[in-house]
A tleap script that builds the chain and sets N, CA, C and O, in Angstrom:
source leaprc.protein.ff14SB
mol = sequence {
  NMET LEU LEU ARG PRO ILE SER GLN GLU GLU
  TYR ILE PRO GLU THR LEU ALA LEU THR VAL
  SER LEU ARG GLY THR ARG GLU THR ARG ASP
  ASN CYS GLN LEU PHE ARG LEU ALA GLY LEU
  LEU ASP ALA PHE SER GLU PRO THR PHE ARG
  LYS VAL LEU ASP LYS TYR VAL GLU GLU GLY
  PRO PHE ASN ILE ILE LEU ASP LEU SER GLN
  ILE ASP PHE ILE ASP SER SER GLY ILE GLY
  ALA LEU VAL GLN ILE ALA LYS LYS ILE GLN
  ASN SER GLY GLY SER LEU GLN LEU ILE THR
  ASN PRO ARG VAL MET GLN THR VAL LYS MET
  VAL ARG LEU GLU GLN PHE PHE LYS LEU GLN
  PRO SER VAL GLU ALA ALA LEU GLU ASN VAL
  LYS ARG CPRO
}
set mol.1.N position { -95.250 16.273 -15.931 }
set mol.1.CA position { -96.665 16.100 -16.072 }
set mol.1.C position { -97.355 16.971 -15.030 }
set mol.1.O position { -96.969 17.004 -13.862 }
set mol.2.N position { -98.367 17.661 -15.479 }
set mol.2.CA position { -99.116 18.556 -14.624 }
set mol.2.C position { -100.343 17.832 -14.086 }
set mol.2.O position { -101.131 17.300 -14.868 }
set mol.3.N position { -100.519 17.801 -12.794 }
set mol.3.CA position { -101.670 17.151 -12.188 }
set mol.3.C position { -102.712 18.187 -11.861 }
set mol.3.O position { -102.381 19.295 -11.438 }
set mol.4.N position { -103.955 17.847 -12.048 }
set mol.4.CA position { -105.037 18.759 -11.712 }
set mol.4.C position { -105.939 18.088 -10.689 }
set mol.4.O position { -106.023 16.861 -10.651 }
set mol.5.N position { -106.609 18.867 -9.868 }
set mol.5.CA position { -107.504 18.261 -8.880 }
set mol.5.C position { -108.695 17.589 -9.566 }
set mol.5.O position { -109.107 17.979 -10.659 }
set mol.6.N position { -109.224 16.589 -8.907 }
set mol.6.CA position { -110.387 15.875 -9.419 }
set mol.6.C position { -111.632 16.615 -8.963 }
set mol.6.O position { -111.800 16.900 -7.778 }
set mol.7.N position { -112.505 16.922 -9.918 }
set mol.7.CA position { -113.746 17.614 -9.572 }
set mol.7.C position { -114.752 16.609 -9.031 }
set mol.7.O position { -114.539 15.398 -9.093 }
set mol.8.N position { -115.860 17.137 -8.495 }
set mol.8.CA position { -116.892 16.255 -7.972 }
set mol.8.C position { -117.565 15.463 -9.091 }
set mol.8.O position { -118.153 14.414 -8.827 }
set mol.9.N position { -117.493 15.938 -10.324 }
set mol.9.CA position { -118.115 15.264 -11.449 }
set mol.9.C position { -117.282 14.080 -11.940 }
set mol.9.O position { -117.787 13.254 -12.700 }
set mol.10.N position { -116.027 13.979 -11.526 }
set mol.10.CA position { -115.169 12.888 -11.952 }
set mol.10.C position { -115.065 11.853 -10.830 }
set mol.10.O position { -114.984 12.196 -9.650 }
set mol.11.N position { -115.071 10.591 -11.225 }
set mol.11.CA position { -114.992 9.522 -10.245 }
set mol.11.C position { -113.885 8.562 -10.674 }
set mol.11.O position { -113.784 8.196 -11.845 }
set mol.12.N position { -113.072 8.169 -9.727 }
set mol.12.CA position { -111.973 7.251 -10.023 }
set mol.12.C position { -112.473 5.830 -9.805 }
set mol.12.O position { -112.854 5.477 -8.689 }
set mol.13.N position { -112.476 5.002 -10.861 }
set mol.13.CA position { -112.934 3.628 -10.687 }
set mol.13.C position { -111.932 2.783 -9.915 }
set mol.13.O position { -110.719 2.934 -10.060 }
set mol.14.N position { -112.458 1.909 -9.107 }
set mol.14.CA position { -111.650 0.942 -8.348 }
set mol.14.C position { -111.691 -0.380 -9.113 }
set mol.14.O position { -112.771 -0.852 -9.469 }
set mol.15.N position { -110.540 -0.975 -9.366 }
set mol.15.CA position { -110.485 -2.253 -10.065 }
set mol.15.C position { -110.912 -3.362 -9.111 }
set mol.15.O position { -110.458 -3.424 -7.969 }
set mol.16.N position { -111.787 -4.232 -9.593 }
set mol.16.CA position { -112.286 -5.342 -8.787 }
set mol.16.C position { -111.433 -6.589 -9.014 }
set mol.16.O position { -110.990 -6.857 -10.131 }
set mol.17.N position { -111.213 -7.340 -7.944 }
set mol.17.CA position { -110.491 -8.609 -8.035 }
set mol.17.C position { -111.512 -9.703 -8.312 }
set mol.17.O position { -112.106 -10.261 -7.389 }
set mol.18.N position { -111.711 -10.004 -9.597 }
set mol.18.CA position { -112.686 -11.015 -9.973 }
set mol.18.C position { -111.966 -12.259 -10.489 }
set mol.18.O position { -111.249 -12.903 -9.723 }
set mol.19.N position { -112.131 -12.613 -11.744 }
set mol.19.CA position { -111.475 -13.799 -12.292 }
set mol.19.C position { -110.743 -13.428 -13.578 }
set mol.19.O position { -110.822 -12.291 -14.042 }
set mol.20.N position { -110.042 -14.385 -14.138 }
set mol.20.CA position { -109.346 -14.167 -15.401 }
set mol.20.C position { -110.353 -13.835 -16.504 }
set mol.20.O position { -110.081 -13.002 -17.369 }
set mol.21.N position { -111.519 -14.491 -16.468 }
set mol.21.CA position { -112.508 -14.315 -17.523 }
set mol.21.C position { -113.520 -13.203 -17.260 }
set mol.21.O position { -114.282 -12.843 -18.157 }
set mol.22.N position { -113.540 -12.654 -16.050 }
set mol.22.CA position { -114.463 -11.571 -15.703 }
set mol.22.C position { -113.671 -10.449 -15.047 }
set mol.22.O position { -113.021 -10.640 -14.019 }
set mol.23.N position { -113.741 -9.286 -15.659 }
set mol.23.CA position { -113.034 -8.118 -15.143 }
set mol.23.C position { -114.050 -7.033 -14.824 }
set mol.23.O position { -115.162 -7.033 -15.351 }
set mol.24.N position { -113.656 -6.112 -13.959 }
set mol.24.CA position { -114.596 -5.050 -13.655 }
set mol.24.C position { -114.011 -3.943 -12.816 }
set mol.24.O position { -112.923 -4.049 -12.250 }
set mol.25.N position { -114.789 -2.863 -12.761 }
set mol.25.CA position { -114.445 -1.719 -11.919 }
set mol.25.C position { -115.675 -1.315 -11.120 }
set mol.25.O position { -116.801 -1.690 -11.446 }
set mol.26.N position { -115.434 -0.547 -10.075 }
set mol.26.CA position { -116.504 -0.052 -9.213 }
set mol.26.C position { -116.277 1.427 -8.970 }
set mol.26.O position { -115.158 1.859 -8.693 }
set mol.27.N position { -117.334 2.191 -9.076 }
set mol.27.CA position { -117.301 3.612 -8.741 }
set mol.27.C position { -118.414 3.871 -7.740 }
set mol.27.O position { -119.519 3.348 -7.881 }
set mol.28.N position { -118.121 4.675 -6.734 }
set mol.28.CA position { -119.158 5.094 -5.806 }
set mol.28.C position { -119.575 6.493 -6.196 }
set mol.28.O position { -118.759 7.413 -6.239 }
set mol.29.N position { -120.838 6.640 -6.476 }
set mol.29.CA position { -121.409 7.939 -6.815 }
set mol.29.C position { -122.225 8.412 -5.624 }
set mol.29.O position { -122.240 7.754 -4.584 }
set mol.30.N position { -122.896 9.532 -5.761 }
set mol.30.CA position { -123.617 10.151 -4.641 }
set mol.30.C position { -124.355 9.147 -3.764 }
set mol.30.O position { -124.034 9.005 -2.585 }
set mol.31.N position { -125.326 8.459 -4.318 }
set mol.31.CA position { -126.082 7.494 -3.514 }
set mol.31.C position { -126.202 6.154 -4.227 }
set mol.31.O position { -127.201 5.448 -4.087 }
set mol.32.N position { -125.158 5.812 -5.001 }
set mol.32.CA position { -125.191 4.518 -5.679 }
set mol.32.C position { -123.773 4.013 -5.947 }
set mol.32.O position { -122.786 4.739 -5.826 }
set mol.33.N position { -123.725 2.741 -6.314 }
set mol.33.CA position { -122.476 2.108 -6.730 }
set mol.33.C position { -122.647 1.687 -8.183 }
set mol.33.O position { -123.661 1.097 -8.555 }
set mol.34.N position { -121.649 1.997 -8.996 }
set mol.34.CA position { -121.674 1.654 -10.411 }
set mol.34.C position { -120.583 0.623 -10.680 }
set mol.34.O position { -119.399 0.883 -10.469 }
set mol.35.N position { -120.998 -0.539 -11.144 }
set mol.35.CA position { -120.072 -1.616 -11.495 }
set mol.35.C position { -120.074 -1.761 -13.012 }
set mol.35.O position { -121.128 -1.918 -13.628 }
set mol.36.N position { -118.889 -1.707 -13.605 }
set mol.36.CA position { -118.746 -1.928 -15.051 }
set mol.36.C position { -118.017 -3.254 -15.215 }
set mol.36.O position { -116.887 -3.415 -14.755 }
set mol.37.N position { -118.674 -4.201 -15.874 }
set mol.37.CA position { -118.131 -5.550 -15.998 }
set mol.37.C position { -117.870 -5.898 -17.461 }
set mol.37.O position { -118.574 -5.430 -18.355 }
set mol.38.N position { -116.851 -6.726 -17.693 }
set mol.38.CA position { -116.510 -7.186 -19.035 }
set mol.38.C position { -116.058 -8.634 -18.962 }
set mol.38.O position { -115.453 -9.058 -17.977 }
set mol.39.N position { -116.357 -9.386 -20.009 }
set mol.39.CA position { -115.917 -10.771 -20.077 }
set mol.39.C position { -117.065 -11.745 -19.960 }
set mol.39.O position { -118.131 -11.540 -20.541 }
set mol.40.N position { -116.841 -12.821 -19.198 }
set mol.40.CA position { -117.799 -13.920 -19.090 }
set mol.40.C position { -118.392 -13.991 -17.686 }
set mol.40.O position { -117.661 -14.069 -16.699 }
set mol.41.N position { -119.705 -13.963 -17.607 }
set mol.41.CA position { -120.409 -14.148 -16.333 }
set mol.41.C position { -121.068 -15.526 -16.417 }
set mol.41.O position { -122.221 -15.668 -16.822 }
set mol.42.N position { -120.289 -16.534 -16.018 }
set mol.42.CA position { -120.713 -17.923 -16.196 }
set mol.42.C position { -120.475 -18.718 -14.918 }
set mol.42.O position { -120.163 -18.148 -13.872 }
set mol.43.N position { -120.626 -20.040 -15.010 }
set mol.43.CA position { -120.481 -20.903 -13.831 }
set mol.43.C position { -119.105 -20.770 -13.183 }
set mol.43.O position { -118.981 -20.931 -11.969 }
set mol.44.N position { -118.076 -20.481 -13.970 }
set mol.44.CA position { -116.735 -20.322 -13.422 }
set mol.44.C position { -116.592 -19.020 -12.633 }
set mol.44.O position { -116.035 -19.021 -11.536 }
set mol.45.N position { -117.085 -17.925 -13.175 }
set mol.45.CA position { -116.886 -16.618 -12.545 }
set mol.45.C position { -117.976 -16.255 -11.532 }
set mol.45.O position { -117.779 -15.368 -10.702 }
set mol.46.N position { -119.115 -16.931 -11.598 }
set mol.46.CA position { -120.268 -16.580 -10.756 }
set mol.46.C position { -119.979 -16.576 -9.257 }
set mol.46.O position { -120.372 -15.620 -8.589 }
set mol.47.N position { -119.310 -17.595 -8.679 }
set mol.47.CA position { -119.083 -17.562 -7.223 }
set mol.47.C position { -118.277 -16.332 -6.773 }
set mol.47.O position { -118.597 -15.712 -5.759 }
set mol.48.N position { -117.248 -15.995 -7.524 }
set mol.48.CA position { -116.428 -14.828 -7.163 }
set mol.48.C position { -117.225 -13.544 -7.357 }
set mol.48.O position { -117.185 -12.651 -6.510 }
set mol.49.N position { -117.948 -13.451 -8.470 }
set mol.49.CA position { -118.788 -12.291 -8.748 }
set mol.49.C position { -119.771 -12.055 -7.608 }
set mol.49.O position { -119.888 -10.936 -7.108 }
set mol.50.N position { -120.474 -13.103 -7.198 }
set mol.50.CA position { -121.478 -12.963 -6.148 }
set mol.50.C position { -120.835 -12.569 -4.814 }
set mol.50.O position { -121.361 -11.722 -4.093 }
set mol.51.N position { -119.706 -13.182 -4.497 }
set mol.51.CA position { -119.010 -12.874 -3.240 }
set mol.51.C position { -118.576 -11.406 -3.210 }
set mol.51.O position { -118.772 -10.719 -2.208 }
set mol.52.N position { -117.993 -10.933 -4.301 }
set mol.52.CA position { -117.527 -9.539 -4.364 }
set mol.52.C position { -118.710 -8.574 -4.286 }
set mol.52.O position { -118.672 -7.604 -3.529 }
set mol.53.N position { -119.767 -8.839 -5.071 }
set mol.53.CA position { -120.917 -7.935 -5.045 }
set mol.53.C position { -121.632 -7.963 -3.701 }
set mol.53.O position { -122.058 -6.919 -3.209 }
set mol.54.N position { -121.770 -9.148 -3.096 }
set mol.54.CA position { -122.392 -9.236 -1.768 }
set mol.54.C position { -121.678 -8.334 -0.766 }
set mol.54.O position { -122.318 -7.656 0.038 }
set mol.55.N position { -120.364 -8.332 -0.818 }
set mol.55.CA position { -119.567 -7.500 0.096 }
set mol.55.C position { -119.911 -6.018 -0.077 }
set mol.55.O position { -120.144 -5.305 0.899 }
set mol.56.N position { -119.939 -5.574 -1.326 }
set mol.56.CA position { -120.213 -4.158 -1.576 }
set mol.56.C position { -121.667 -3.803 -1.308 }
set mol.56.O position { -121.952 -2.689 -0.867 }
set mol.57.N position { -122.586 -4.712 -1.560 }
set mol.57.CA position { -123.998 -4.448 -1.265 }
set mol.57.C position { -124.181 -4.260 0.237 }
set mol.57.O position { -124.919 -3.373 0.667 }
set mol.58.N position { -123.518 -5.085 1.033 }
set mol.58.CA position { -123.627 -4.957 2.488 }
set mol.58.C position { -123.074 -3.630 2.985 }
set mol.58.O position { -123.603 -3.053 3.935 }
set mol.59.N position { -122.000 -3.138 2.340 }
set mol.59.CA position { -121.384 -1.876 2.758 }
set mol.59.C position { -122.229 -0.665 2.372 }
set mol.59.O position { -122.196 0.357 3.058 }
set mol.60.N position { -122.988 -0.773 1.275 }
set mol.60.CA position { -123.775 0.347 0.782 }
set mol.60.C position { -122.915 1.319 -0.006 }
set mol.60.O position { -121.692 1.180 -0.033 }
set mol.61.N position { -123.527 2.286 -0.637 }
set mol.61.CA position { -124.961 2.518 -0.770 }
set mol.61.C position { -125.666 1.365 -1.485 }
set mol.61.O position { -125.053 0.590 -2.218 }
set mol.62.N position { -126.993 1.281 -1.240 }
set mol.62.CA position { -127.750 0.115 -1.677 }
set mol.62.C position { -128.319 0.228 -3.086 }
set mol.62.O position { -128.888 -0.737 -3.596 }
set mol.63.N position { -128.178 1.372 -3.715 }
set mol.63.CA position { -128.591 1.510 -5.110 }
set mol.63.C position { -127.416 1.081 -5.981 }
set mol.63.O position { -126.328 1.652 -5.901 }
set mol.64.N position { -127.649 0.068 -6.814 }
set mol.64.CA position { -126.582 -0.544 -7.595 }
set mol.64.C position { -126.915 -0.446 -9.087 }
set mol.64.O position { -128.040 -0.708 -9.513 }
set mol.65.N position { -125.913 -0.065 -9.852 }
set mol.65.CA position { -126.022 -0.087 -11.313 }
set mol.65.C position { -124.963 -1.057 -11.815 }
set mol.65.O position { -123.779 -0.909 -11.513 }
set mol.66.N position { -125.397 -2.049 -12.582 }
set mol.66.CA position { -124.471 -3.001 -13.189 }
set mol.66.C position { -124.446 -2.739 -14.691 }
set mol.66.O position { -125.440 -2.946 -15.387 }
set mol.67.N position { -123.309 -2.286 -15.170 }
set mol.67.CA position { -123.126 -2.072 -16.601 }
set mol.67.C position { -122.595 -3.373 -17.193 }
set mol.67.O position { -121.414 -3.693 -17.065 }
set mol.68.N position { -123.485 -4.114 -17.842 }
set mol.68.CA position { -123.137 -5.399 -18.445 }
set mol.68.C position { -122.961 -5.275 -19.954 }
set mol.68.O position { -122.965 -6.281 -20.663 }
set mol.69.N position { -122.808 -4.059 -20.444 }
set mol.69.CA position { -122.733 -3.847 -21.893 }
set mol.69.C position { -121.478 -4.455 -22.517 }
set mol.69.O position { -121.432 -4.660 -23.730 }
set mol.70.N position { -120.463 -4.745 -21.708 }
set mol.70.CA position { -119.240 -5.356 -22.228 }
set mol.70.C position { -119.127 -6.841 -21.878 }
set mol.70.O position { -118.062 -7.440 -22.027 }
set mol.71.N position { -120.229 -7.427 -21.413 }
set mol.71.CA position { -120.245 -8.860 -21.113 }
set mol.71.C position { -120.377 -9.625 -22.426 }
set mol.71.O position { -121.288 -9.370 -23.213 }
set mol.72.N position { -119.458 -10.568 -22.657 }
set mol.72.CA position { -119.461 -11.351 -23.888 }
set mol.72.C position { -120.391 -12.561 -23.807 }
set mol.72.O position { -120.896 -13.030 -24.826 }
set mol.73.N position { -120.616 -13.068 -22.580 }
set mol.73.CA position { -121.418 -14.271 -22.419 }
set mol.73.C position { -121.952 -14.313 -21.002 }
set mol.73.O position { -121.241 -14.002 -20.047 }
set mol.74.N position { -123.228 -14.705 -20.873 }
set mol.74.CA position { -123.824 -14.927 -19.553 }
set mol.74.C position { -124.647 -16.212 -19.644 }
set mol.74.O position { -125.392 -16.417 -20.602 }
set mol.75.N position { -124.501 -17.072 -18.637 }
set mol.75.CA position { -125.273 -18.314 -18.628 }
set mol.75.C position { -126.246 -18.304 -17.453 }
set mol.75.O position { -126.410 -17.284 -16.783 }
set mol.76.N position { -126.886 -19.437 -17.209 }
set mol.76.CA position { -127.893 -19.508 -16.147 }
set mol.76.C position { -127.295 -19.238 -14.773 }
set mol.76.O position { -127.987 -18.712 -13.902 }
set mol.77.N position { -126.040 -19.579 -14.558 }
set mol.77.CA position { -125.389 -19.279 -13.275 }
set mol.77.C position { -125.280 -17.776 -13.073 }
set mol.77.O position { -125.537 -17.270 -11.981 }
set mol.78.N position { -124.901 -17.071 -14.121 }
set mol.78.CA position { -124.805 -15.609 -14.056 }
set mol.78.C position { -126.159 -14.969 -13.815 }
set mol.78.O position { -126.282 -14.052 -13.003 }
set mol.79.N position { -127.182 -15.453 -14.523 }
set mol.79.CA position { -128.546 -14.934 -14.331 }
set mol.79.C position { -129.009 -15.207 -12.905 }
set mol.79.O position { -129.612 -14.342 -12.270 }
set mol.80.N position { -128.730 -16.410 -12.401 }
set mol.80.CA position { -129.108 -16.751 -11.022 }
set mol.80.C position { -128.453 -15.829 -10.014 }
set mol.80.O position { -129.085 -15.414 -9.043 }
set mol.81.N position { -127.184 -15.506 -10.240 }
set mol.81.CA position { -126.486 -14.584 -9.334 }
set mol.81.C position { -127.127 -13.202 -9.380 }
set mol.81.O position { -127.271 -12.557 -8.341 }
set mol.82.N position { -127.512 -12.738 -10.560 }
set mol.82.CA position { -128.174 -11.433 -10.676 }
set mol.82.C position { -129.501 -11.412 -9.929 }
set mol.82.O position { -129.838 -10.418 -9.286 }
set mol.83.N position { -130.256 -12.506 -10.011 }
set mol.83.CA position { -131.537 -12.599 -9.297 }
set mol.83.C position { -131.299 -12.543 -7.790 }
set mol.83.O position { -131.991 -11.813 -7.080 }
set mol.84.N position { -130.322 -13.312 -7.295 }
set mol.84.CA position { -130.033 -13.310 -5.859 }
set mol.84.C position { -129.579 -11.937 -5.381 }
set mol.84.O position { -129.992 -11.478 -4.316 }
set mol.85.N position { -128.738 -11.287 -6.158 }
set mol.85.CA position { -128.257 -9.958 -5.793 }
set mol.85.C position { -129.407 -8.957 -5.814 }
set mol.85.O position { -129.504 -8.106 -4.930 }
set mol.86.N position { -130.274 -9.052 -6.816 }
set mol.86.CA position { -131.428 -8.144 -6.905 }
set mol.86.C position { -132.320 -8.281 -5.679 }
set mol.86.O position { -132.771 -7.279 -5.124 }
set mol.87.N position { -132.576 -9.507 -5.255 }
set mol.87.CA position { -133.415 -9.729 -4.071 }
set mol.87.C position { -132.756 -9.167 -2.814 }
set mol.87.O position { -133.425 -8.565 -1.975 }
set mol.88.N position { -131.451 -9.362 -2.686 }
set mol.88.CA position { -130.732 -8.839 -1.522 }
set mol.88.C position { -130.801 -7.310 -1.490 }
set mol.88.O position { -131.004 -6.713 -0.433 }
set mol.89.N position { -130.632 -6.692 -2.648 }
set mol.89.CA position { -130.676 -5.235 -2.730 }
set mol.89.C position { -132.082 -4.730 -2.403 }
set mol.89.O position { -132.233 -3.751 -1.671 }
set mol.90.N position { -133.108 -5.391 -2.940 }
set mol.90.CA position { -134.487 -4.996 -2.649 }
set mol.90.C position { -134.785 -5.114 -1.162 }
set mol.90.O position { -135.455 -4.249 -0.597 }
set mol.91.N position { -134.299 -6.171 -0.520 }
set mol.91.CA position { -134.509 -6.354 0.920 }
set mol.91.C position { -133.785 -5.292 1.741 }
set mol.91.O position { -134.163 -5.022 2.882 }
set mol.92.N position { -132.746 -4.690 1.164 }
set mol.92.CA position { -131.999 -3.625 1.842 }
set mol.92.C position { -132.598 -2.246 1.569 }
set mol.92.O position { -132.112 -1.243 2.092 }
set mol.93.N position { -133.652 -2.194 0.750 }
set mol.93.CA position { -134.288 -0.923 0.441 }
set mol.93.C position { -133.663 -0.187 -0.736 }
set mol.93.O position { -133.937 0.993 -0.950 }
set mol.94.N position { -132.827 -0.879 -1.494 }
set mol.94.CA position { -132.182 -0.252 -2.637 }
set mol.94.C position { -132.789 -0.689 -3.947 }
set mol.94.O position { -133.855 -1.303 -3.986 }
set mol.95.N position { -132.094 -0.363 -5.020 }
set mol.95.CA position { -132.548 -0.755 -6.346 }
set mol.95.C position { -131.367 -1.263 -7.159 }
set mol.95.O position { -130.227 -0.842 -6.960 }
set mol.96.N position { -131.662 -2.176 -8.079 }
set mol.96.CA position { -130.663 -2.693 -9.001 }
set mol.96.C position { -131.115 -2.355 -10.407 }
set mol.96.O position { -132.244 -2.651 -10.797 }
set mol.97.N position { -130.225 -1.733 -11.167 }
set mol.97.CA position { -130.499 -1.426 -12.557 }
set mol.97.C position { -129.409 -2.040 -13.417 }
set mol.97.O position { -128.233 -2.023 -13.056 }
set mol.98.N position { -129.814 -2.586 -14.567 }
set mol.98.CA position { -128.877 -3.248 -15.460 }
set mol.98.C position { -128.809 -2.524 -16.798 }
set mol.98.O position { -129.831 -2.133 -17.361 }
set mol.99.N position { -127.599 -2.353 -17.292 }
set mol.99.CA position { -127.370 -1.908 -18.654 }
set mol.99.C position { -126.888 -3.149 -19.390 }
set mol.99.O position { -125.901 -3.764 -18.987 }
set mol.100.N position { -127.573 -3.521 -20.461 }
set mol.100.CA position { -127.256 -4.767 -21.150 }
set mol.100.C position { -126.766 -4.502 -22.568 }
set mol.100.O position { -126.668 -3.360 -23.016 }
set mol.101.N position { -126.466 -5.582 -23.245 }
set mol.101.CA position { -126.160 -5.573 -24.664 }
set mol.101.C position { -127.063 -6.642 -25.295 }
set mol.101.O position { -127.776 -7.329 -24.564 }
set mol.102.N position { -127.058 -6.805 -26.612 }
set mol.102.CA position { -127.958 -7.797 -27.226 }
set mol.102.C position { -127.767 -9.232 -26.722 }
set mol.102.O position { -128.743 -9.973 -26.607 }
set mol.103.N position { -126.532 -9.634 -26.420 }
set mol.103.CA position { -126.306 -11.004 -25.937 }
set mol.103.C position { -126.917 -11.210 -24.554 }
set mol.103.O position { -127.596 -12.207 -24.306 }
set mol.104.N position { -126.671 -10.263 -23.662 }
set mol.104.CA position { -127.230 -10.365 -22.308 }
set mol.104.C position { -128.754 -10.262 -22.368 }
set mol.104.O position { -129.458 -11.021 -21.702 }
set mol.105.N position { -129.258 -9.326 -23.163 }
set mol.105.CA position { -130.711 -9.147 -23.274 }
set mol.105.C position { -131.384 -10.416 -23.784 }
set mol.105.O position { -132.457 -10.778 -23.300 }
set mol.106.N position { -130.782 -11.087 -24.738 }
set mol.106.CA position { -131.345 -12.326 -25.275 }
set mol.106.C position { -131.474 -13.378 -24.171 }
set mol.106.O position { -132.488 -14.072 -24.089 }
set mol.107.N position { -130.461 -13.496 -23.331 }
set mol.107.CA position { -130.499 -14.471 -22.236 }
set mol.107.C position { -131.549 -14.086 -21.202 }
set mol.107.O position { -132.282 -14.947 -20.715 }
set mol.108.N position { -131.629 -12.808 -20.865 }
set mol.108.CA position { -132.631 -12.338 -19.902 }
set mol.108.C position { -134.038 -12.616 -20.426 }
set mol.108.O position { -134.901 -13.074 -19.677 }
set mol.109.N position { -134.271 -12.340 -21.707 }
set mol.109.CA position { -135.593 -12.586 -22.293 }
set mol.109.C position { -135.906 -14.080 -22.387 }
set mol.109.O position { -137.056 -14.491 -22.233 }
set mol.110.N position { -134.883 -14.881 -22.639 }
set mol.110.CA position { -135.088 -16.329 -22.761 }
set mol.110.C position { -135.650 -16.910 -21.469 }
set mol.110.O position { -136.465 -17.831 -21.505 }
set mol.111.N position { -135.218 -16.376 -20.331 }
set mol.111.CA position { -135.710 -16.879 -19.044 }
set mol.111.C position { -136.827 -15.988 -18.484 }
set mol.111.O position { -137.234 -16.125 -17.330 }
set mol.112.N position { -137.311 -15.074 -19.333 }
set mol.112.CA position { -138.477 -14.223 -19.030 }
set mol.112.C position { -138.294 -13.367 -17.780 }
set mol.112.O position { -139.201 -13.251 -16.955 }
set mol.113.N position { -137.122 -12.776 -17.652 }
set mol.113.CA position { -136.852 -11.912 -16.497 }
set mol.113.C position { -136.748 -10.434 -16.865 }
set mol.113.O position { -136.311 -9.621 -16.050 }
set mol.114.N position { -137.145 -10.081 -18.087 }
set mol.114.CA position { -137.027 -8.682 -18.487 }
set mol.114.C position { -137.941 -7.760 -17.672 }
set mol.114.O position { -137.662 -6.566 -17.564 }
set mol.115.N position { -139.022 -8.289 -17.099 }
set mol.115.CA position { -139.888 -7.483 -16.246 }
set mol.115.C position { -139.368 -7.429 -14.808 }
set mol.115.O position { -139.646 -6.477 -14.079 }
set mol.116.N position { -138.621 -8.442 -14.409 }
set mol.116.CA position { -138.071 -8.496 -13.049 }
set mol.116.C position { -136.932 -7.493 -12.886 }
set mol.116.O position { -136.869 -6.780 -11.885 }
set mol.117.N position { -136.032 -7.438 -13.868 }
set mol.117.CA position { -134.884 -6.532 -13.796 }
set mol.117.C position { -135.269 -5.154 -14.311 }
set mol.117.O position { -136.092 -5.019 -15.216 }
set mol.118.N position { -134.661 -4.139 -13.719 }
set mol.118.CA position { -134.826 -2.772 -14.229 }
set mol.118.C position { -133.745 -2.562 -15.281 }
set mol.118.O position { -132.587 -2.300 -14.954 }
set mol.119.N position { -134.131 -2.678 -16.533 }
set mol.119.CA position { -133.188 -2.570 -17.639 }
set mol.119.C position { -133.144 -1.133 -18.139 }
set mol.119.O position { -134.182 -0.505 -18.349 }
set mol.120.N position { -131.949 -0.628 -18.325 }
set mol.120.CA position { -131.754 0.742 -18.782 }
set mol.120.C position { -130.909 0.735 -20.059 }
set mol.120.O position { -130.083 -0.156 -20.254 }
set mol.121.N position { -131.117 1.729 -20.925 }
set mol.121.CA position { -130.348 1.771 -22.172 }
set mol.121.C position { -128.917 2.271 -22.017 }
set mol.121.O position { -128.072 2.014 -22.875 }
set mol.122.N position { -128.636 2.993 -20.913 }
set mol.122.CA position { -127.292 3.555 -20.723 }
set mol.122.C position { -127.036 3.805 -19.245 }
set mol.122.O position { -127.957 3.823 -18.429 }
set mol.123.N position { -125.758 3.997 -18.920 }
set mol.123.CA position { -125.382 4.333 -17.543 }
set mol.123.C position { -126.028 5.656 -17.140 }
set mol.123.O position { -126.511 5.797 -16.017 }
set mol.124.N position { -126.036 6.609 -18.044 }
set mol.124.CA position { -126.616 7.924 -17.747 }
set mol.124.C position { -128.097 7.797 -17.382 }
set mol.124.O position { -128.558 8.419 -16.424 }
set mol.125.N position { -128.838 6.993 -18.144 }
set mol.125.CA position { -130.257 6.782 -17.849 }
set mol.125.C position { -130.430 6.110 -16.490 }
set mol.125.O position { -131.331 6.468 -15.731 }
set mol.126.N position { -129.577 5.146 -16.181 }
set mol.126.CA position { -129.658 4.463 -14.884 }
set mol.126.C position { -129.367 5.431 -13.743 }
set mol.126.O position { -130.044 5.404 -12.716 }
set mol.127.N position { -128.359 6.288 -13.921 }
set mol.127.CA position { -128.035 7.267 -12.876 }
set mol.127.C position { -129.214 8.205 -12.629 }
set mol.127.O position { -129.479 8.572 -11.484 }
set mol.128.N position { -129.919 8.595 -13.677 }
set mol.128.CA position { -131.077 9.465 -13.520 }
set mol.128.C position { -132.218 8.769 -12.796 }
set mol.128.O position { -133.021 9.419 -12.128 }
set mol.129.N position { -132.292 7.452 -12.927 }
set mol.129.CA position { -133.412 6.692 -12.326 }
set mol.129.C position { -133.112 6.153 -10.938 }
set mol.129.O position { -133.970 5.513 -10.329 }
set mol.130.N position { -131.927 6.396 -10.431 }
set mol.130.CA position { -131.599 5.925 -9.084 }
set mol.130.C position { -132.528 6.609 -8.092 }
set mol.130.O position { -132.794 7.808 -8.173 }
set mol.131.N position { -133.003 5.817 -7.170 }
set mol.131.CA position { -133.865 6.382 -6.126 }
set mol.131.C position { -133.115 7.483 -5.394 }
set mol.131.O position { -131.956 7.311 -5.016 }
set mol.132.N position { -133.762 8.582 -5.202 }
set mol.132.CA position { -133.180 9.688 -4.427 }
set mol.132.C position { -133.630 9.545 -2.982 }
set mol.132.O position { -134.769 9.161 -2.717 }
set mol.133.N position { -132.726 9.857 -2.036 }
set mol.133.CA position { -133.122 9.712 -0.628 }
set mol.133.C position { -134.210 10.678 -0.227 }
set mol.133.O position { -134.646 10.674 0.924 }
savepdb mol mol.pdb
quit
């Protein structure tokens, strides 16, 4: 097998230690962190999710993109964790952007938080909207 060097345009995702029902990866880009999550963001997975994200938010960079397009279910615990993380990021001078799917969007709209969260249609759109230093 022939190995080639990784260009600056390619990023190697780091697998996150979450729960059986919630899986994810993390990539650090120029001035942001991109988290891609799949599975269930519910009362069971929320404590671990919040603990892991809090750790990375404290380390920086403070601009965070959460790709929730592969989330199968989110409940009020998951929404509450997103609100707490968003506030922490805002207090650190960063931004939080969410990529959703119809299931996540329905839950966000049900609790009337679509104006609170910065919702983006794709990871590419979120990367373009990240605050530049």
